[in-house]
N, C-alpha and C positions, 0 to 999 in steps of 0.2 A: 736706716736699717740697723747699723751697728749700735746706735743709741737705743733702739728698741730692744735688741738682744741684751745689751748691758743692763738696762733697767729690768728686763725679765729675769735675769739671773739673781737679782736682789730679792725677788719674791720666792719664797720657799716652794709653794705649790707649783708655780710655773717652772721653777728650776728643776724640780723633780720630773716634771713632764718632759722637759728638754733632755735631761739625762737619760730618761727611759727611752725616748726616741733614739738617742745616740746609741744606746746599748743594743736596741733592736737592729739598727743599721749595721752594727759590728757583727751581729749574728748572721745577717744576710750575706755580708762579704765573706765571712768564714765559710758559710755553707756553699758559696759559689766556687770554692776551691776544693770541696769535699767530693772525691770521685764516686761515681756509681759503681757498686761492686760488680766485678767480672768484666768491666769494659776495658778495651784496649785503647787507652787515651792517646798513645802515640799514633795509632792508625788514624784516629779521628782528627787529630791536630794536623797530620800530613794531608788528609783528605780536604780539610777546610782550607788549608793554605793553597791547595792546588786549584781551588775553584776560581775561575776567571770572571764569572758573570755576577758575582756579588749577590746572589739571590738570598743568601742567609745573613748578609751583613746587617740588614735592617732588623731582623729577628735577634741577632746576637747583640746588637746595641741595646735593645730593650731588655735583654737578660743580663746586662752587665758583664758579658764575657762568659757567663755560666754555660751557655750553649757550646761555645768553642772548647771549653774545658771539659764538657760532658760531665758536669757535676750533678749532684742530686737536685740542684735548683735549675737544671738546664731549661725547663719549661718556664720557670719563674712565674711572673705575674700575667703573662700573655693570655692564658686561658681565662683568667678572671676578667680581663679587659674585653675579650671576645664575648664572654657570656653576658657582661653588663650591656654591651651594645645590642646583643640579641634580645635581651629582656626589654630594653628601651623600644626596640622596633615592635616586639610582640605586644607591648602595652598598648600600642596604637591599633594593632590588628585584632587583639582578643579583648572583648568587652569585660570579661571577668577580671583580667589583669588591670584594665583601666579603672574599674571600680575599686580595686585594692589600692591603686595609687592615690585615688581621691579620698580614701578612707582614713586619712590622717596617719599618725605614727604607727598604729597597729598594721595598717595596710602596707606601709613601707617596710616594716619588719618581715611580713610574710613574703614580699617580693625579694628582700635581701636573702631570706632562707632559700627560696627557689633558685636565686642566682648562685648561691653556694653549691647546690646540687648540680646545677648545669656546669659550673666550673669543674667539679670533680669528674663529671661525665666527659667533658671536652679534654681534660687532662688525661684521662684513661685512653681516649681515642688517639690523641696525639702521641702519647707515650708508646702505645702499641705500634703505631705507624713508624715511629723512629726506631724502635727496637727491631722490628721485622725488616724495615727498609734498609737500615744501616747494618743490621746484624748479618744479613745475607752477603754483605760485601766485606766483612771482616771487623766490624765494630766490637763484637764479643771475642773473648779468648777462644783459642782452638778447642775443638771437641765440646762445643757448647750443646746443651740439651734444652728441652722445653723449660725446665726449671730456671735456667739462666735467663731466658727471655722474660719469664714471669718476674724474676727478681728485678730486672731492669725496669719493667713496666710499673711495678709497685713502687720502686724507689723514686722514679720520676713523678708519678702521680702524687705520692706522699709529699714530695718536695714542693710541688705546686700548691697543694692544700695548706702546707705549713706556711708558705709565703703569704697566702691569702689570710691566714689566721694572724700573722704578724702585722699585716696591714690594718686589720680590724682592731688589733690591740693598740696600735699607734693612734688610731682614730679615737679610741675610747680613753686610753690612759696617757697618751702622748699629746702632741700639739695639734692633732686632727689631720685630715687629708691623708690618711695612712697609705692607701693604695697609690696615690699620686706621689707621695714621698718615696715609696719603695721604687717606683718607676724612675724617679728623678735620680736617686742615688745610683741606680744601675747605669744610667746614661753618663752621669758625671764620672763614674769609676773608669770609663773608657777614655775620657778626655786627655789625661796625662800621656798615654801611649800615642794618641793621635797627634798631640802637639809635638811629641818627640819625633814622630814620623815626618811632620811638616818641617821641623828643624833640620833633620838629617837630609831631607830631600831638597830644600830650597835655601836654607841659611848656611849650613855647614859645607854643602857641596858647591857653593858659589865660588867663582874664580877669583874674585877680589873682595876685600873687606867692605868697600863701598857697596857692592852688589849685595853682600850679606846683610848689611844694615838696611838697605832699601827693601829687601825681601822680608825681613823681620817686621819692618814698619807697615808694609802692605798687608801682611798676614794679620797683624794686630788690628789694623784699621778696618779690615773686612769683618773680623769677628766682632769688634766693638760696634761697627755700623749695623750689623745684623741684629745684635742684642738691642740696640736703640730702636730699630725698626719693629722688633717684636714687642717691645714695651709700648710703643706708640699704638701699634695694632691692638694690643691686649687691653689698653686703657681707653681706647677711642669709644666715645658714646654719643649717640644722637638723642637728645632729650626732647620728648614730645610734651608740650605744656598742656595741662588739664585744669580747667576751672570748675569748681563745685559751687552750685547755686546756694544762696542763703535760705535757710529754713527757720521760721519763727514758731516756736512752741511755747505757749504761755508768755512769760516775760523774757525768755532766753532766745538768742539767735545762734543757730548752728550752721556750720559750713561757711561758704564764702571764700575759702582759702584757695590758693593756686599751688599746684604741685606739678610733677612731671613724670613721664614714663621713660626710663632710661633704656634705650635700645643699643646694645653693644654692636660696634662695627663688625667685629669678628664674632658673629652670633653663634657659629657652630664650633668655635675653638679649633682644635687640631684634628677633629674627627674627619673632615673631608680629606686631608692628606693621608691619614691612616687608612681610610677606606680605599682611596685611589691606589696607594702603594701596595696594600695587601691584595687588592683585586688583580693588579698587573703582575705581582710576583708569584701569585698562587700557581699558575700553570708551570712556571719555572721550577718551583719547589716540588710539585708533584712529579714532574719529569725527572728531577734529580733523585728523588726517593725511589722512583721506579727504575732507575738506571738508564733512562733514555737520554742520549746525548744530543739528539736533534740533528737531522740532516735534511737536505733539500728545502722544500717550501716551508715545512713546519720548523725547521732549524732556523730559517730566516725570521719567522714569526717570533720565536723565542728571543732572538737577538734584538728585535724591535722592542720587545717588552722589557728587556734588560736595561736598567737605569745606567749601568756602566758604559753603555754605548752612546748615550745621548750627548749632544753638544760636541761631538768629536768632528773636527773639520775634515778629516780624511774619510769619514763615514756619514755623510749628510743624510743618507736615506733612512738611517735609524732614528732620525729626529721625528719621524712619524709617531714613534712611541711617546716622545715628549708632548706632541700635540694631543695625543689621546689622553695622556696624563692630565694636561691642563683642562681639557673638556670634562674629565671625570671629577676633578677638584671642584670646578664650578657647579657641576650637577649635584654632587653630594653636599655642597654648601647650601644649595636651595632645598634639597631633599631633607637633610637633617633639621634645618630650621623650620621647615613646614610641619614636622612632627613634634617639635618642642615648643613652638610659639604659634598660638592660634589667634589671629587678629579678630575673628568673630567673637571669641570668648572674652577677649580684652574689651572689645567694644560694648558687649552686653554688660560686663561688670561696671564699666564707667557709667553706662546709662542707668543701671540699677541704683548706683550710689548718688545719682543726681548730678553727675559731672558731664562735661563736654569739652571738646577741643576747640579753642577759640577760632571762629570762622568756619567751623565744620559742624553740620547738623548731626545730632545723635542718630544711631541706627546704621543703616547700610552705608551712607556717606562716610561715617567714621571708619567703618570696616574697610572700605575701599581706600581711604586715605592712609590708614595704617599699612595695608597691603602694599600700596605704592611706595611708601617710605621704606618698608622692610625690603622689598625687592631691590631698591636702589642701594641700600647699605650692605645687603648681602653680596652684591656684585663687587662693591669696593673692598669688603673684607676678603672675598675670594681672590681678588687681584693681589691684595697684600700677601695672602698665603702663598700664592703662586710665585711671587717675587722672592720671598724668603726660601721657598723650596727649590727654586730653579738655580739660585746663586751657587750652591754647592755642586749641582750637576754641571754648571758651566765651567767651574774651575777644575772639576774632575776630568771633564772631556777635553778641555783645552790644555791644561797644565799637568794633568795626572795627579791632582791633589785629592786622593781618595781617603776620606776620614769618615768616622761613624757619626760624629755630631753634626748632622746636616740641619736643614731648616726645621724639620719636624722635632728633632731633639732640642734645639734652642727654644722653640715655642713652648715645649713642655717644661723645660728647666726654668725659664723666666716666669711663666705663668704660675708654676707651683711655688717658687720662691716668694713671689709677690703675694699669693694667696696665703701662704704660711705666715708671713709677716703680719698680714691683716688678722689672721686667726690669733696670733700671739697678742696683738694689740687689743683684740676683743676680750681675750681672757683677762688681760690687765684691767680693762675698763669694767668688766663685770665684777672683778675683785674689789675695785674701788667703790662701786655702787654698794656691794655687800657690806664693806667696811663702814660706809656712810649710814646705811640702814641700821646696822648693829649699834652704831654709836648713839 
């Protein structure tokens, strides 16, 4: 990786792209500290610190602390992520959008435009909910009027739209994967404070030097082990061999080669964890915005949904929420893969090109074979995701190690870094080809 970056900086065009990306990330971090006009930041910081259920920790981690600071980037990239997921689901449900997706580059541009409008709409709704929900509790300065609420809503909506624009600029003029890079830098920005918290909690407070060293080694071993597991899960591929029949046209022979269809073990990426976490945290967030603390039966339900109560030996009943979470991750792994990978379509394409899977007849047998393999590897990928996601819950519940960079964050960080390195290598390869052709 370091060699790739070193070689990339030797090439002017790629160096400019890297520097542009770095400059945009600096702008993002600066904006994350810029307060929304008229907001009582002291109130919000105190309110956030007083929350014991951690409902907003997941959201704050994705915004790089912008939410806790109540800056103009408080919504950050989350509305764009939500709108992208919505558009992917609607593409399957609405034939018009499905036609756009299959209509090449022009169709994808139209879908991207619609996604931008949906992002602004979601930002407006979320900003209004935050301004009204928190404003009634003391978020705004005293003697606030309607205009103050409007200023907050406009600032938060504009901040989210600006972040989306920065992500697109990084994709076009930077190293690519703009939205993913923005999300990654937000998560990474929280890691130093989390590591400092772990140091204060387990290393510095240890009774002896030996115990401090053991604590530090264990913490590093867990983090490194999770990163290695994420890399293995991210790069795991099941290759399905495909043989193409020979065709003789005139005096030439075409085809006859053997290739393969790479099926990723983690076919759905981090989407199942995001869907499951968002679905379980949604009722808690709504109750908090509405000022409902939760008592009686519904209060216990909210505690079951709260990730901070899972894996706590003194509160085993709340592990029901963890069981629900595991089921949701598996469900969304199958659901999301089913709408992004169609075995029937792949089977028909293989048949049209004169190919076949060795030992499997073309047509329905090939479709059934691909479906069986896909179901098998989806389950393996879902189990891997669950292990990575549950490890932070376990250490939080048993040892009280509450940090923002959980399994979801590590999957995103590692995946984006690997993908960005591949993107840089592709840019270097394309440049070499251009140089060869120009010569």
